[in-house]
N, C-alpha and C positions, 0 to 999 in steps of 0.2 A: 666042237671047236672052243678052246679057251680064249681068254683075253688076248693072250700073245700071239695066237695064230690069227686071230681076227685082225689085230693091228698088223701084222705081218702081211695078210694078203691085199689089205687095205694101202700099203706102202707107207705105213706111218712109222716104221721103226728105222731110225738113221744109225743110233747106237744103244744097246742094252748092256747091263752089268753082266758078268758071268752067272749063270745059275737062275736068272730072273725067269726064263721060259718055263723051268722046272717048279718053281716057287709057285707061279700063277696058275700052274695045272693043277696043283694040289692043295694049296691053302687060299683063304679069303685074307686079303691084305688091305691096309688101309694106306692110300697114297694121295700126294698133293702137288698141285702146281700153283706158282705165285703169278699175281697179276699187278702191273704196274699202274697205279693210280695218278699218273701224271695228267690225265683228262678226266672229265666226268662221265664219259662214254667209252666202252671199249669199241674197237673197229673190226672189220672183216677179218684182220690179221690176227685176232684173239679166238677166232671161232675155232681154229684148228686144237688149241690147248683145251677149250670149252669142250669140245666133243671128245677130247681124250678123257677127261674126267667124267663125261656122260656115259662114255662106252665103259669105263672102269666100273660105274656104278650098275649098269645094266648086267654086267656080268658078275654081280654079287659082292663086289668089293665096295669099299667105303671112301668116298672122295672127299677131299678137303681143299677148298681154294684160299689160299692167303692172299689177301689184297693187303699190299705192302705199303701200310702206312708208316711203318718206321724206314724200311728201305726206300720207299718214296721219296723221303726227305733227303736221300744221298744221291740216288740213280745209279743204275747198273750200265758199266761200260760196255757190256756185250754187244756186239753188233753196231756199236756207235762209232762216229768217226771223231766227235768233238763233246766236251763235257756238257750235259744237260744243265739248263737254268733249275735251281733249288726252289723248291715249293715251300710256301708257308705251312704251318700244321694246319690252319684253318681251311686252305684250299684243299690239301689231302684229304680232310673229312669231307668236305663238300664232294669230292670226287668219288669217294668211297660208297657214299649214298647211291649215286647214280649205278655205279658197277655192281653192287649187290642185288639191285632190281634185275640186272640184265642176266645174271648167272642163275636166278631164279626160275627163268624160262627153261632152262636146260636141266638142272639138278632138282632131285625130290628131296626136300628137306625134312619129309614126315615119313619117309620109307621105314618100314620096320626092319630092323637088324642092321641096316647099313645106311642110315640118314646121312645126307652130304652135310658138311658144316662150312661155315665161312669164318675164318679168324683173321685178326688184325695184327700183324707182328710188332706193331706199336706198343701191344699190350706187356710184351717183355722186352723188348729192345728200349723202350725209354725208360725201362726201371733199373737197368744193368749199368753200373758205373763203368767209365774208361779204364781205370785200373782193374776193376774187376775183370772186364773182357779181356783186356790183354793177358791176365794171368791165367783165365779160363779157358780162352780160345786161341789168342794170338801166339801163346809159346808152342803150340802144337803144329804151326805152319813155318816153314824157312821160307826167307825171300825167294831162294831160288825155286822152290816149289811153285810160288805165286808168278814169278817171271815167266814160268814155262807155259803158262795157261795160255792159249791163242788169243782170247780176248784182250789180255794184258799186252801181249807181244805186238798184237795189230796198233793199239793206241800208242804205244811206245814209239812206233815207226812214223806217226804224225807229228808234224811241226809243234803243235802245241802240247804234246807228250800226255800225262796222266797224273791227276791230282793225287795225294794221298787218300782223299775223301773217297774217290772212286776206286782206288786201288784196295781200299778196305771192304768193299763191297762183297768181294768173295767170302771173307770170313763173316760177315753178316749172314750170308744166304747159308753158309755152313752151319750157323749157329741156329738158323730158323729149323733146320732139319732135326738138329739135336734136340730142340724144345719139343717139336712135335713128337719126336722118337720117344721122348719121356712121358709127355702128358697125353697122347693119343695112340700110343703104339703104331707109329707111323713108320714104315719100312720101305717106301717107295717114292722117288721124287721124280716127276716127268717135266718135260717143257720142250723148248724148241733146240735145235743141235746147237746153236750159239751159246746154251746154257750147260753143255756138258763139263766143262771145268769147274762150274759151280757145284753142280750135282754130285760130281765125284770129290770134291773138297769137303760136302756133307757126309758123304759115306765114310771118307777117311776119319772125319772128327768122331763119328758115331763109333767106329772100330778102335780108335785110340782110348777115348774116355770111357765107353761102355761095354768094351770087348764085344759089340753087337754087330750084327749083319744086316746091311741095309743096300738097297738096290735103285737103280737110276735106268731111265728110258728115256730117249729123246727123238722126236720125230723131225722130218727133214724141213727146212725153213721153205716156205712155197713161194716158187718164183713163177712168172709166166713163161710160156715158150719163146716168147719175143725177148725176154731178158729183164722185162720191168717188174720191180717189186710188187709181189701181190698186193692189192687192195689200194694201190696209188693211181689215181685219174688224174686227167687234167684239172680237174676241179678241186683236187686234195684226197684226203682220205675218205674211204666209206664207211661211215659210222654205223652201229647198231641202234643209235638213239634216233627215233622218227623226227625229233625236233632238228637234228645237225643234217641227216640224209633221210629223205622221205622215203616211204616204202615204195613208191613208184621208182624212185632214183635207185634204191637198193634192188628192186626187182630187174631194172634195166642192167644194171651192173652184171648180175649174173647171167642175165639173157645174152649179153655181149660176148661171152665167154669165148676164146678162140678156140676151133675145132679140135685142138691139138691138146687143149688143156681139159675139155669138158668132162671127159671121162674120169681123168683122174680127181678131178674136183668133185665127180659124183661119190667117189670113192672115201674122200677126205671128209666132206660136208654134209652126207645125208646117212641116213638110215638103210638105204635100198641094199637089198641083198645081192650077192654075187651074180645070180642068174639075171635078174632084173638089170644090173648094171651092164653085163655082158650082150643082154638084148639090145640095150639102147648104144651099146657101141657099134654092134652090127648094122643098127638102123643109120648111124652117122656115116659108115662106110658105103651104104648102099645109096643112101640118099641124104648128103650132107645139107642141101639146100633147106630141108624141112627142120633142121636144128632140134631134132627130138630130144637129144641130151640137155642142151642149153634150156629149152624150156622146162622139163623135168627138174633141172638143177635150179633154176630161178623159182619154181614153184615150191619146191621141198624147203629151201633154206628161206625165202620170205615166209613162208608159213610158221617155220620154228621161231624165228626171231620176231615177227611182228603180229603173227596170229591170223587165222583163215580169213577174217573179215577184211584185213588190210590188204591180204594177197589177192581177193577178189577186186578190190578198187583198183589195186596195181595192174591187174590183168584187163580190166574193164578200160583202164587209162591207155593201156597199150594198144588194145583193139580200137581206140578212137584215132589213132594215128592212120589206121587203115579203113576208117570210113564208118564207123558205128558212130550212131547218134551221140550228141554231146549232152542231151538233157539229162539232168539229175546230177551232173558233175558241177563242184564250185568253182569258182574263178581261181582260186588258189591251186587246184589240181591242174587246170588249163594252163596256168602259168609254167607249171613245171613239165607238162607234156610238151608244150610248144615252145619251150624255154630257148630252142636252138632255131627255130624258124624265123624268117624277117618279120619286123613289126614296126608298127607305127601309131602315132597318137592323132586322135580326131577329137575336136570339142564336143561336148556331150550337147551342148544347145543345137547343134547341127541336126541332131536326131529328134528334136522336139516338134510339135505342129504335124505337118503331112510327112515329116520326115526326110532322110537323105537318099536320094536315088542310088540304087545298087549299082548302076552302071558307073557312076561318078566315082564311087568309093574304089571299084575295080581298078579304075584308071589310076587314082591317086596312089593306091598300093603297089602299083606296078606289076599286078598279075596279068593286066592287059595293055596293049598300047594306045587304045581308042575306045570310045564309046560304042562305035559300030563293031569292034572286034568284042566287045563285052555283050551287046545283044545277041552276036552271032553263037558266042559260047552258051549264053542261056537258051537260046532256041536248040541247039544242039545237046542239051541235058549236061553240060559239062561245068557248070557253075554251083557252087553249094555256099550255104550260110549255116554255121554251125553245123555242118555235115549233113544239111537237107538241101535236097536238089530244089533250085529254084526255077520253076517255069515261067513266070511272068517278065517280059523283058522290060517293063515298066516298073518293076518292083521297087519300093520305097523302104529302106530300114528305120525304125523307130527305136526308143529306148526299150520297148517291151520285147525287142528281139535281142538285146543284149544280155550276156549272161551276168547274173548278179548287179545287172545295170551298169558293168564295167567292161565287158570284153565281147567281141565279135571275132568269130573264126572263119575267115574267107577260104574257099579252096577253088582251085582250077584244076580239073582232071582227077588223077587218083591221088597226087602226091605232092602238088604245088600249094603250099599253105601261106596264108599270110594271117597275123594276129593282129587285130584293131584295139588300143587301148583308149578308151573313153575318158577324157579330161575335163575337169571345170575349169574353165577360164579364170 
């Protein structure tokens, strides 16, 4: 199976230029994808193009990632309903550093014969004068050609219209393709389907200026079966940076994938082969409650983005919700795990000395209605502190029971949790 066939069975080909399947079957090519530096981290929506480059490399081709330090100062109108805020050059440089480190998790920059490269298009865009750009690039595109592009037409229908700054983006991206064609022998540009107009513009420029043959391939834009934009949650974007989205939250995002999307996402975002994905699809049909596809998806993607150690921590944190002991977890982990459960604050000094009766705290938390109900719950084996069953109805809690001296996790039965935060008066 060649690269094109691999992408096709995974459902990753939305459009491709004529002759590309044959080229990929017989030649080793250099291909690139551009990444937007508008933030210091990529998000899960960027994982599909990252995986496209990684698959390109695994099939022996050479991947190039353009981190758009130049075009990032302008902003791509594709898929946008309004103009972006322009970033300063300093902010773009800060963002570039974070993005580079994330790409390095997926691409091999030391591979013999087809080592990946990261380039910044500011290196050439910042050097070309406006007059030279108009003479060498602008004269080869008619306004009619540019107005016909879907990304431009959609924006012109909006009340705010489209500024000349963003209108020019198509020419800048076409010029990127030309520069990489000249400098790196790059003959393939890939991206999301909203980039097709920009991709074909670059192919056209190479044909006109170099009489060369270049190709394009775009993958579908990922949406959920419920119609929500992929990667968007109530809490906002799901980032690849652990400081912005913790590995636990990242793991949970994939674990909560809708049954209708899980198998598609296994094809898109993992390295699993067809037979294994087909088997997981069968398990989903036979026993959807087991969520086998979602568990494997969360495992594979979290390991790829955050490493095996963070995957293990995320899995352990998930098991805590189902009763596994909390010992060894930090308070920061618990605040993420129990971020959605009811919580209240208690003064730390109430746990000093002989301590605070557990029955009192259970009533205050609202887990039980009275001290007598608390004692019956303890006698019946249904009350837990930090996921450890409490047997003594007269039990008192001290600061030694608090995790990092800051938190207590109360539980009644299997799933009724309450988080206690200790506060200094």
